[in-house]
N, C-alpha and C positions, 0 to 999 in steps of 0.2 A: 187794216180793219180793227185789230186789237188795240192799237195805239189810239185810234179815234174813240173807241168805247172808253178807254182809260181816261182820255181827255174830258169826255162828257161827264164821267163819274166824279171827276175832281171838282166839278162846278159846285157852287155854294148850295144849289138846290138839293144836292145829294149828300151834303155834309152830315145830316143826322144818321145816314146809313153807314158812314165810314167806321170801320172796326167791328161792324155787326157780325160778319162771318166768324171773326176770331172769338167774339163773345159767345156765339153759339157753340163753337168747338170747345171752348173752355167749360161751358155749362154741361155739355154732354160728357166730357171727361170726368168732371167732378161728380156728376150723377152716377156714372158708371162705377167709380171708386166707392161711393157710398152704398150703392146697391150690392156690390161685390162683398163688402164687409158685412152687410146685413145678412146676405145669403150664407156666408160662412158661419156667422153667429147662430143662425137658425139651424144649420146643420150640426151644431154642437161643437164647432171648432173654437176653442178658447184662445184668447190672445191673437186674434186674427191679424194678419200683416197690415201694417199702416202704409198705404201706397205712397204717401208724401214724405215719409221719413228719409233721413240721410244717415248713412253709416260712415264712419271714418275707419279706413282699413289700410294696411300696408300694401302698396301696389305690387310688391313681389309675390303676394299671396294669390294674385290673379294670373294663372298660367294657362289653363286650358280654355279653348273656345267652346261656348255653349252650342250644342247641336240639337237643342230643343226644336228649333226651326231653322230654315236656311233661306235667306241670310238671317243671322240671329237677331238683328235689330228690327226686323219686320214686325210691325204692330207693337213696338216696345212700350209706347205710351198707354195703349189700350190694355196691355198685359200687366201693368204695374200692380203689385200687390196680389198677384194670382198664385194659386197652388195647383200643382199638376203631378199626377202619378205617372208611372211608366218607366222606361229604360233610357229616357232622353239624356240623363246625366252621366251615363257611362257607355255610350254607344261605341262599338269597336271602330277603330280608325279606318279599316278597309271599307266599312259601310258608309262612313262619313265621306271618304274620297269618292265613292261611287255617286253619291248625291251631288258632289261638286262637278264630277265629270259630265253629268247630264247637263250642267249649265253651259259647258264649253265656252267659257268667257274668261278673257285675260284678267279682268278685275277680280273674279272669284279665285283664280289661280294665285294672284298676287296677295290678296288679303287672307286667303285660307289655304296657303300652300302647306301648312302644317296645322295639326290640331292644337299645337302649343304656340301660344301667342309670340313668345320670344324667338321662335324658329320660323316665323312667317317672313316672306320676302319683304313685307311692309316694315316690320320692326327692324329687320336687318338693314334696310335702306336708311332708316332714321338713325340707327346706331352708328352705321358707317359714316354718315354725314356729320353728326354732332359729336361723336366720341372719337372718330378717327380722322376728322376734318377732310373727308372725301367729298369732292364736288358733287352736287346733285346730279350732274350729267353722267356721272359714273355709277349711278344707282338705278335699280329697277323702278324706283318711284318716278324718276324722270321719264322712264319708258312708258309708264301708265299714263302720265300726263300728256305725252306725245300721242298716244293711241286713242285716248278717251275722247268721245264726242260730247261729254257733259259740260255744260257751261262753267261749272265750278272749277274745272281744270284748264279753262281757256288761258292761253298765253302764259302758262306756267305760274299763274297767280296763286295756285294752291301751294307751290313750293315756297313762295315768299310769305304766304300766310303761316306756313309751318315754321319758318324761321322766326317770325314775330311771336308766335305762340311759345316757342322754346324760350325766347328771351323773357317773356312775361312770366312763365312758370318758374324759370330760373331765379327771377328777382322777387316774385311774390308768392310762389307756390300755386296750388290750384285752389281757387276761391269758389265757393258755391255760387251758381248763377244768380240767385236772388240777391246776394251780397254785392255782385258786380254791377247789377242794374235792376233796381226795384220796379222799373217800368216795363220789364220784359213780359211778353205774353206767357200764359201758363205753360204752353208747349215748350218755349225756350227756357223757362224757369225750371222745368222738370228735367231738361236734357243734360243731366250730369253724365259722368261715366256710369254705365249701367252693367249690372251683372245678374246672373241667375245663381241660385245656391242649390247644389246637389244634395242627395240624401245624407251624405256624411259631412256636410258643412263646407264643401269645396266651392270656392268662388269661380264662376265660369263667365268668361267675357261675353258681353252682348253688344255694347256700343261705347263710342268715345275713344277710338283707337289712338288718335293723335295725342290726346292728353295722357292716356295710360302709358303709351310708349315713351313719351318724354319724361314722365314721372319715374319710370323704371331706369331710364338712362341717367337721370339726375340723382337717383338714389333717394328719392323722397321717402320719409318714414310713414306718412299718412296722406290719404287723399279722400275726398268725399265721393260716395257712390250711392246710387239708388238701386234697390233690389227689384228686378222685374218679376221673376217667378222663383218660388221655392218648391223643392220637391216635397210632396205631402209627408214623406217619412221624416224629413228634416223638421217640418212643422210639428210633428208628433214629439220629436226630441225637445223642441223649444218648450212645448207645453209641459212636458215632464220635468224639465229643468226648473220651471217656476214652482211646480207642485212639490218636487223632491230634490232640491239642489244638492243635498248631502249625498246623493247617489252618484254624483259626478265629480271628477277630479278638476283641479284648478285650470288645466289647459283647456278643457271643454267649456267651463264656465267663463273663461276669458275670451272665447270666440266673440268677435264684435257683435254678431247677430244674437247671441245669447246674453252677453253682457248688457247690451242696450235694452233687451227685453226685461231682464231682472231689475235694471235701474228704474224702469217705468212701471213696474208692477209690484 
C-alpha cells in the first residue's frame, strides 16, 4: 500500500509538492528560533544565544552526558539556543541510573552505561576496534547491531558506516555539515555534534556520539559543535563577561562560549 502511494506521489502531477513537507519543517524551526530570541530579549536577557552558531572546541572537554532529558538528543533541534534553570546539569549519578533502569532497554544500557562518555560501552567498543584493532564481533557494538530491530542497524551496515566515518575524519577532520553539502536540508545542516552547557561552563554531551568518539580516539584538537541548551546561570556569566571582562581571569575569558561572545560583541 505504502509503495503504491509513493509511486503515485512520484508522478509529474505531484512534482510541485515534492519537498514541501521539508520546507514547512524548516520554516517552523526558523520561526521558533526567531521567536525564542525575541522572547529572551523582551525578558531582558542580553546577548541571547544564537541557535545557528557553531563553536569550535576540544573534544576532550566533552566528558559528561547531559541529563537534562532522557535520551538527551530528544527534541535537540527544537531546543537549540534555549536557556533552562534547575539541577539538570549536576544530577547525581544514582538518580540518572534510576531513569535509565526504567527504560529497561539494551540500547540505553549500551549508550548510557556511564554518565561519563568515555566510560560508556559505546565509546569503549569504538576505542577497542580502532585503537586496539579488535574485530567488531568482539565488541558490544556488534551485540547491539545483532539485537536491534531498527533498520539502520540491519545487516551490520552501521558497523561499515562507522568504519567509513573513521577514515573520513582521520583524513579530513570533522567538517561542518553545511561545508560538506550545501544542498542539505536545514535539519541535516544543523545536526552537528551537539552539547548542553552547565552552570559552570561544562560541556555536556547531547548528540553525535560517533563523531565525538572518533574525534577523541584520533586526538583531534578542535571539532565543530552546536549548543542546544545553556544553564541560565551560565548565561548570566556570559552577560557579565561582556559587561565587565576585567573581573575574570584569562582561563574563563578563553572558554569557547565566552571567547566567541566577546568576539561578536
